MOPAC internal coordinates of N, CA, C and O (Angstrom, degrees):
PM7 1SCF
backbone

  N    0.0000 0     0.00 0     0.00 0    0    0    0
  C    1.4416 1     0.00 0     0.00 0    1    0    0
  C    1.5260 1   111.65 1     0.00 0    2    1    0
  O    1.2310 1   121.19 1   148.04 1    3    2    1
  N    1.3335 1   115.34 1   -31.96 1    3    2    1
  C    1.4575 1   118.95 1   179.53 1    5    3    2
  C    1.5213 1   110.51 1   -60.39 1    6    5    3
  O    1.2310 1   120.58 1   138.77 1    7    6    5
  N    1.3129 1   116.49 1   -41.23 1    7    6    5
  C    1.4557 1   120.75 1  -179.44 1    9    7    6
  C    1.5301 1   111.10 1   -65.23 1   10    9    7
  O    1.2310 1   120.68 1   143.02 1   11   10    9
  N    1.3167 1   116.30 1   -36.98 1   11   10    9
  C    1.4630 1   121.11 1   178.32 1   13   11   10
  C    1.5212 1   110.48 1   -62.74 1   14   13   11
  O    1.2310 1   120.37 1   130.44 1   15   14   13
  N    1.3228 1   116.90 1   -49.56 1   15   14   13
  C    1.4639 1   120.82 1  -179.87 1   17   15   14
  C    1.5216 1   110.69 1   -65.65 1   18   17   15
  O    1.2310 1   120.41 1   142.46 1   19   18   17
  N    1.3265 1   116.83 1   -37.54 1   19   18   17
  C    1.4601 1   120.00 1   178.55 1   21   19   18
  C    1.5268 1   111.34 1   -63.64 1   22   21   19
  O    1.2310 1   120.04 1   139.25 1   23   22   21
  N    1.3096 1   117.53 1   -40.75 1   23   22   21
  C    1.4650 1   120.86 1   178.49 1   25   23   22
  C    1.5231 1   110.94 1   -64.26 1   26   25   23
  O    1.2310 1   120.25 1   138.28 1   27   26   25
  N    1.3273 1   117.13 1   -41.72 1   27   26   25
  C    1.4628 1   120.96 1   179.06 1   29   27   26
  C    1.5265 1   110.23 1   -66.12 1   30   29   27
  O    1.2310 1   120.41 1   133.52 1   31   30   29
  N    1.3273 1   116.82 1   -46.48 1   31   30   29
  C    1.4626 1   120.87 1  -177.98 1   33   31   30
  C    1.5270 1   111.42 1   -62.94 1   34   33   31
  O    1.2310 1   120.34 1   136.23 1   35   34   33
  N    1.3147 1   116.95 1   -43.77 1   35   34   33
  C    1.4676 1   119.95 1  -179.50 1   37   35   34
  C    1.5219 1   112.06 1   -66.43 1   38   37   35
  O    1.2310 1   120.22 1   150.24 1   39   38   37
  N    1.3108 1   117.18 1   -29.76 1   39   38   37
  C    1.4625 1   120.39 1   178.46 1   41   39   38
  C    1.5278 1   111.24 1   -73.93 1   42   41   39
  O    1.2310 1   119.85 1   154.03 1   43   42   41
  N    1.3221 1   117.90 1   -25.97 1   43   42   41
  C    1.4610 1   121.40 1  -176.52 1   45   43   42
  C    1.5241 1   114.35 1   -86.62 1   46   45   43
  O    1.2310 1   120.02 1   149.00 1   47   46   45
  N    1.3115 1   117.56 1   -31.00 1   47   46   45
  C    1.4627 1   120.39 1  -171.49 1   49   47   46
  C    1.5259 1   112.36 1   -90.79 1   50   49   47
  O    1.2310 1   121.15 1   -18.46 1   51   50   49
  N    1.3405 1   115.40 1   161.54 1   51   50   49
  C    1.4592 1   121.02 1   177.99 1   53   51   50
  C    1.5264 1   111.96 1   -80.82 1   54   53   51
  O    1.2310 1   120.43 1   150.92 1   55   54   53
  N    1.3354 1   116.79 1   -29.08 1   55   54   53
  C    1.4675 1   121.26 1  -177.17 1   57   55   54
  C    1.5308 1   109.48 1  -121.11 1   58   57   55
  O    1.2310 1   119.59 1   -99.83 1   59   58   57
  N    1.3409 1   118.39 1    80.17 1   59   58   57
  C    1.4650 1   120.85 1  -176.13 1   61   59   58
  C    1.5252 1   114.08 1   -68.50 1   62   61   59
  O    1.2310 1   120.02 1   163.20 1   63   62   61
  N    1.3395 1   117.56 1   -16.80 1   63   62   61
  C    1.4644 1   119.69 1   179.12 1   65   63   62
  C    1.5269 1   111.79 1   -69.37 1   66   65   63
  O    1.2310 1   120.31 1   154.07 1   67   66   65
  N    1.3156 1   117.01 1   -25.93 1   67   66   65
  C    1.4615 1   121.53 1  -178.83 1   69   67   66
  C    1.5320 1   110.87 1   -86.76 1   70   69   67
  O    1.2310 1   120.17 1   157.03 1   71   70   69
  N    1.3212 1   117.29 1   -22.97 1   71   70   69
  C    1.4692 1   121.12 1  -177.13 1   73   71   70
  C    1.5244 1   110.49 1   -63.53 1   74   73   71
  O    1.2310 1   121.59 1   -46.10 1   75   74   73
  N    1.3218 1   114.56 1   133.90 1   75   74   73
  C    1.4631 1   120.55 1  -179.65 1   77   75   74
  C    1.5236 1   108.95 1  -133.41 1   78   77   75
  O    1.2310 1   120.90 1   -53.92 1   79   78   77
  N    1.3179 1   115.88 1   126.08 1   79   78   77
  C    1.4601 1   121.89 1   179.30 1   81   79   78
  C    1.5202 1   107.96 1  -121.44 1   82   81   79
  O    1.2310 1   120.90 1   -56.19 1   83   82   81
  N    1.3377 1   115.89 1   123.81 1   83   82   81
  C    1.4606 1   120.59 1   178.66 1   85   83   82
  C    1.5226 1   109.39 1  -125.07 1   86   85   83
  O    1.2310 1   121.10 1   -22.62 1   87   86   85
  N    1.3115 1   115.50 1   157.38 1   87   86   85
  C    1.4584 1   121.20 1  -179.53 1   89   87   86
  C    1.5260 1   109.14 1  -124.12 1   90   89   87
  O    1.2310 1   121.38 1   -52.20 1   91   90   89
  N    1.3225 1   114.97 1   127.80 1   91   90   89
  C    1.4546 1   121.52 1   175.97 1   93   91   90
  C    1.5213 1   106.33 1  -106.19 1   94   93   91
  O    1.2310 1   120.82 1   -63.29 1   95   94   93
  N    1.3231 1   116.03 1   116.71 1   95   94   93
  C    1.4569 1   120.34 1  -173.52 1   97   95   94
  C    1.5215 1   111.16 1   -96.37 1   98   97   95
  O    1.2310 1   122.03 1   -48.28 1   99   98   97
  N    1.3221 1   113.71 1   131.72 1   99   98   97
  C    1.4481 1   121.31 1   171.80 1  101   99   98
  C    1.5146 1   108.75 1  -114.26 1  102  101   99
  O    1.2310 1   120.29 1    10.28 1  103  102  101
  N    1.3183 1   117.05 1  -169.72 1  103  102  101
  C    1.4610 1   119.90 1  -178.97 1  105  103  102
  C    1.5265 1   111.41 1   -70.03 1  106  105  103
  O    1.2310 1   120.44 1   128.36 1  107  106  105
  N    1.3221 1   116.77 1   -51.64 1  107  106  105
  C    1.4695 1   120.86 1   179.17 1  109  107  106
  C    1.5226 1   112.59 1  -115.22 1  110  109  107
  O    1.2310 1   120.38 1   162.41 1  111  110  109
  N    1.3096 1   116.88 1   -17.59 1  111  110  109
  C    1.4549 1   121.22 1  -175.31 1  113  111  110
  C    1.5207 1   110.33 1  -120.29 1  114  113  111
  O    1.2310 1   121.24 1   -43.69 1  115  114  113
  N    1.3164 1   115.23 1   136.31 1  115  114  113
  C    1.4568 1   121.73 1   177.19 1  117  115  114
  C    1.5268 1   107.45 1  -120.35 1  118  117  115
  O    1.2310 1   120.63 1   -43.90 1  119  118  117
  N    1.3172 1   116.40 1   136.10 1  119  118  117
  C    1.4676 1   121.62 1   177.85 1  121  119  118
  C    1.5166 1   107.53 1  -107.63 1  122  121  119
  O    1.2310 1   120.95 1   -53.52 1  123  122  121
  N    1.3236 1   115.78 1   126.48 1  123  122  121
  C    1.4554 1   121.35 1   177.43 1  125  123  122
  C    1.5251 1   106.86 1  -106.81 1  126  125  123
  O    1.2310 1   121.24 1   -60.51 1  127  126  125
  N    1.3263 1   115.24 1   119.49 1  127  126  125
  C    1.4592 1   122.00 1  -175.02 1  129  127  126
  C    1.5207 1   108.88 1  -106.15 1  130  129  127
  O    1.2310 1   121.03 1   -52.99 1  131  130  129
  N    1.3392 1   115.64 1   127.01 1  131  130  129
  C    1.4581 1   121.76 1  -179.66 1  133  131  130
  C    1.5253 1   108.11 1  -113.10 1  134  133  131
  O    1.2310 1   121.01 1   -54.38 1  135  134  133
  N    1.3240 1   115.67 1   125.62 1  135  134  133
  C    1.4581 1   121.77 1   177.46 1  137  135  134
  C    1.5178 1   107.63 1  -126.73 1  138  137  135
  O    1.2310 1   120.44 1   -60.71 1  139  138  137
  N    1.3264 1   116.76 1   119.29 1  139  138  137
  C    1.4578 1   121.91 1  -179.56 1  141  139  138
  C    1.5250 1   108.63 1  -126.42 1  142  141  139
  O    1.2310 1   120.55 1    -6.20 1  143  142  141
  N    1.3105 1   116.56 1   173.80 1  143  142  141
  C    1.4571 1   121.36 1   177.32 1  145  143  142
  C    1.5288 1   109.52 1   -61.73 1  146  145  143
  O    1.2310 1   121.36 1   -27.52 1  147  146  145
  N    1.3174 1   115.01 1   152.48 1  147  146  145
  C    1.4667 1   120.74 1  -176.39 1  149  147  146
  C    1.5334 1   111.82 1   -56.85 1  150  149  147
  O    1.2310 1   120.52 1   141.32 1  151  150  149
  N    1.3181 1   116.60 1   -38.68 1  151  150  149
  C    1.4706 1   120.66 1  -179.17 1  153  151  150
  C    1.5287 1   112.68 1   -70.04 1  154  153  151
  O    1.2310 1   119.98 1   158.26 1  155  154  153
  N    1.3191 1   117.64 1   -21.74 1  155  154  153
  C    1.4631 1   121.71 1  -176.47 1  157  155  154
  C    1.5283 1   113.59 1   -95.98 1  158  157  155
  O    1.2310 1   119.49 1   174.52 1  159  158  157
  N    1.3121 1   118.58 1    -5.48 1  159  158  157
  C    1.4683 1   120.35 1  -177.48 1  161  159  158
  C    1.5232 1   112.84 1   -59.52 1  162  161  159
  O    1.2310 1   120.77 1   140.63 1  163  162  161
  N    1.3083 1   116.14 1   -39.37 1  163  162  161
  C    1.4613 1   119.91 1   179.64 1  165  163  162
  C    1.5148 1   112.46 1   -62.74 1  166  165  163
  O    1.2310 1   120.23 1   150.26 1  167  166  165
  N    1.3102 1   117.17 1   -29.74 1  167  166  165
  C    1.4626 1   120.74 1   179.36 1  169  167  166
  C    1.5205 1   111.12 1   -73.63 1  170  169  167
  O    1.2310 1   120.26 1   148.01 1  171  170  169
  N    1.3273 1   117.10 1   -31.99 1  171  170  169
  C    1.4635 1   120.46 1   177.49 1  173  171  170
  C    1.5218 1   110.97 1   -77.11 1  174  173  171
  O    1.2310 1   120.46 1   140.46 1  175  174  173
  N    1.3243 1   116.72 1   -39.54 1  175  174  173
  C    1.4602 1   120.58 1  -178.28 1  177  175  174
  C    1.5283 1   110.58 1   -76.98 1  178  177  175
  O    1.2310 1   120.58 1   135.77 1  179  178  177
  N    1.3234 1   116.50 1   -44.23 1  179  178  177
  C    1.4598 1   120.47 1  -179.60 1  181  179  178
  C    1.5150 1   112.25 1    80.89 1  182  181  179
  O    1.2310 1   121.17 1    -7.69 1  183  182  181
  N    1.2877 1   115.37 1   172.31 1  183  182  181
  C    1.4622 1   120.65 1   179.87 1  185  183  182
  C    1.5208 1   109.23 1   -69.21 1  186  185  183
  O    1.2310 1   121.51 1   -57.59 1  187  186  185
  N    1.3306 1   114.72 1   122.41 1  187  186  185
  C    1.4711 1   123.25 1  -177.75 1  189  187  186
  C    1.5271 1   112.22 1    56.62 1  190  189  187
  O    1.2310 1   120.30 1  -154.05 1  191  190  189
  N    1.3232 1   117.03 1    25.95 1  191  190  189
  C    1.4615 1   121.07 1   177.03 1  193  191  190
  C    1.5128 1   114.82 1    79.43 1  194  193  191
  O    1.2310 1   120.32 1  -164.49 1  195  194  193
  N    1.3198 1   116.99 1    15.51 1  195  194  193
  C    1.4681 1   120.50 1  -175.79 1  197  195  194
  C    1.5288 1   112.77 1   -64.41 1  198  197  195
  O    1.2310 1   119.97 1   138.63 1  199  198  197
  N    1.3184 1   117.66 1   -41.37 1  199  198  197
  C    1.4645 1   120.16 1  -179.15 1  201  199  198
  C    1.5234 1   110.78 1   -68.74 1  202  201  199
  O    1.2310 1   120.48 1   137.33 1  203  202  201
  N    1.3290 1   116.69 1   -42.67 1  203  202  201
  C    1.4651 1   120.30 1   177.65 1  205  203  202
  C    1.5252 1   110.85 1   -62.32 1  206  205  203
  O    1.2310 1   120.29 1   139.03 1  207  206  205
  N    1.3247 1   117.05 1   -40.97 1  207  206  205
  C    1.4640 1   120.58 1   177.38 1  209  207  206
  C    1.5216 1   111.47 1   -63.58 1  210  209  207
  O    1.2310 1   120.38 1   142.92 1  211  210  209
  N    1.3303 1   116.88 1   -37.08 1  211  210  209
  C    1.4646 1   120.48 1   178.76 1  213  211  210
  C    1.5330 1   110.54 1   -66.38 1  214  213  211
  O    1.2310 1   120.32 1   139.27 1  215  214  213
  N    1.3300 1   117.00 1   -40.73 1  215  214  213
  C    1.4655 1   120.31 1   177.63 1  217  215  214
  C    1.5236 1   109.65 1   -64.41 1  218  217  215
  O    1.2310 1   120.08 1   139.60 1  219  218  217
  N    1.3324 1   117.46 1   -40.40 1  219  218  217
  C    1.4744 1   120.89 1   177.88 1  221  219  218
  C    1.5230 1   111.19 1   -63.65 1  222  221  219
  O    1.2310 1   120.04 1   142.88 1  223  222  221
  N    1.3247 1   117.52 1   -37.12 1  223  222  221
  C    1.4597 1   121.42 1   177.86 1  225  223  222
  C    1.5255 1   110.56 1   -65.49 1  226  225  223
  O    1.2310 1   120.42 1   138.42 1  227  226  225
  N    1.3166 1   116.80 1   -41.58 1  227  226  225
  C    1.4652 1   120.66 1   177.46 1  229  227  226
  C    1.5249 1   110.20 1   -62.88 1  230  229  227
  O    1.2310 1   120.41 1   137.20 1  231  230  229
  N    1.3361 1   116.83 1   -42.80 1  231  230  229
  C    1.4608 1   120.59 1   177.93 1  233  231  230
  C    1.5164 1   111.48 1   -60.89 1  234  233  231
  O    1.2310 1   120.77 1   136.93 1  235  234  233
  N    1.3205 1   116.14 1   -43.07 1  235  234  233
  C    1.4666 1   120.51 1  -179.44 1  237  235  234
  C    1.5299 1   110.60 1   -63.79 1  238  237  235
  O    1.2310 1   120.58 1   137.17 1  239  238  237
  N    1.3118 1   116.50 1   -42.83 1  239  238  237
  C    1.4664 1   120.08 1  -179.74 1  241  239  238
  C    1.5265 1   111.51 1   -68.14 1  242  241  239
  O    1.2310 1   120.47 1   139.71 1  243  242  241
  N    1.3165 1   116.71 1   -40.29 1  243  242  241
  C    1.4620 1   120.41 1  -177.91 1  245  243  242
  C    1.5271 1   112.48 1   -74.40 1  246  245  243
  O    1.2310 1   120.11 1   156.01 1  247  246  245
  N    1.3110 1   117.40 1   -23.99 1  247  246  245
  C    1.4608 1   120.20 1  -177.01 1  249  247  246
  C    1.5243 1   113.01 1   -88.98 1  250  249  247
  O    1.2310 1   119.57 1   179.70 1  251  250  249
  N    1.2914 1   118.42 1    -0.30 1  251  250  249
  C    1.4508 1   121.46 1  -178.49 1  253  251  250
  C    1.5171 1   113.54 1   -58.31 1  254  253  251
  O    1.2310 1   120.15 1   144.09 1  255  254  253
  N    1.2882 1   117.32 1   -35.91 1  255  254  253
  C    1.4635 1   121.44 1  -178.73 1  257  255  254
  C    1.5197 1   112.34 1   -76.43 1  258  257  255
  O    1.2310 1   120.37 1   149.67 1  259  258  257
  N    1.3248 1   116.90 1   -30.33 1  259  258  257
  C    1.4631 1   121.21 1  -176.73 1  261  259  258
  C    1.5186 1   113.16 1   -73.06 1  262  261  259
  O    1.2310 1   120.54 1   152.56 1  263  262  261
  N    1.3243 1   116.58 1   -27.44 1  263  262  261
  C    1.4560 1   120.02 1  -175.16 1  265  263  262
  C    1.5155 1   111.98 1    74.19 1  266  265  263
  O    1.2310 1   120.41 1  -161.23 1  267  266  265
  N    1.3345 1   116.82 1    18.77 1  267  266  265
  C    1.4533 1   122.00 1   179.39 1  269  267  266
  C    1.5197 1   109.06 1  -118.47 1  270  269  267
  O    1.2310 1   121.33 1   -21.01 1  271  270  269
  N    1.3133 1   115.06 1   158.99 1  271  270  269
  C    1.4560 1   121.08 1  -179.56 1  273  271  270
  C    1.5216 1   108.31 1  -105.72 1  274  273  271
  O    1.2310 1   120.61 1   -45.68 1  275  274  273
  N    1.3199 1   116.44 1   134.32 1  275  274  273
  C    1.4586 1   121.54 1   179.14 1  277  275  274
  C    1.5229 1   108.67 1  -116.44 1  278  277  275
  O    1.2310 1   121.07 1   -45.59 1  279  278  277
  N    1.3258 1   115.56 1   134.41 1  279  278  277
  C    1.4568 1   122.47 1   179.25 1  281  279  278
  C    1.5147 1   107.47 1  -117.82 1  282  281  279
  O    1.2310 1   120.42 1   -47.67 1  283  282  281
  N    1.3323 1   116.81 1   132.33 1  283  282  281
  C    1.4496 1   122.12 1   178.52 1  285  283  282
  C    1.5186 1   109.20 1   -99.14 1  286  285  283
  O    1.2310 1   120.74 1   -54.43 1  287  286  285
  N    1.3331 1   116.18 1   125.57 1  287  286  285
  C    1.4598 1   122.39 1   176.20 1  289  287  286
  C    1.5250 1   108.05 1  -121.05 1  290  289  287
  O    1.2310 1   121.00 1   -48.09 1  291  290  289
  N    1.3199 1   115.70 1   131.91 1  291  290  289
  C    1.4689 1   121.25 1   177.87 1  293  291  290
  C    1.5277 1   106.83 1  -110.38 1  294  293  291
  O    1.2310 1   120.33 1   -57.26 1  295  294  293
  N    1.3206 1   116.98 1   122.74 1  295  294  293
  C    1.4564 1   122.39 1  -177.07 1  297  295  294
  C    1.5162 1   109.05 1   -73.14 1  298  297  295
  O    1.2310 1   121.01 1   -51.20 1  299  298  297
  N    1.3360 1   115.67 1   128.80 1  299  298  297
  C    1.4651 1   121.82 1   174.83 1  301  299  298
  C    1.5126 1   107.74 1  -126.99 1  302  301  299
  O    1.2310 1   120.43 1   -61.84 1  303  302  301
  N    1.3149 1   116.78 1   118.16 1  303  302  301
  C    1.4636 1   120.94 1   179.42 1  305  303  302
  C    1.5044 1   111.09 1   -87.84 1  306  305  303
  O    1.2310 1   120.10 1   180.00 1  307  306  305

């Protein structure tokens, strides 16, 4: 799932070299953390969070087979 989110994030931002996606694994829940350049945060979040919600929907649909829950966190400094 980390690779999926990383591909989406890198396609959205202007500076994909700075984008960093990490996964924190738990027993049933995994947290995927996205950190991008300050100027690119709005592109990941989207207007009223629409882009972030769309990424979360993709994660939910893709994780159905795994039986695990994935949470998307976007780092804001």
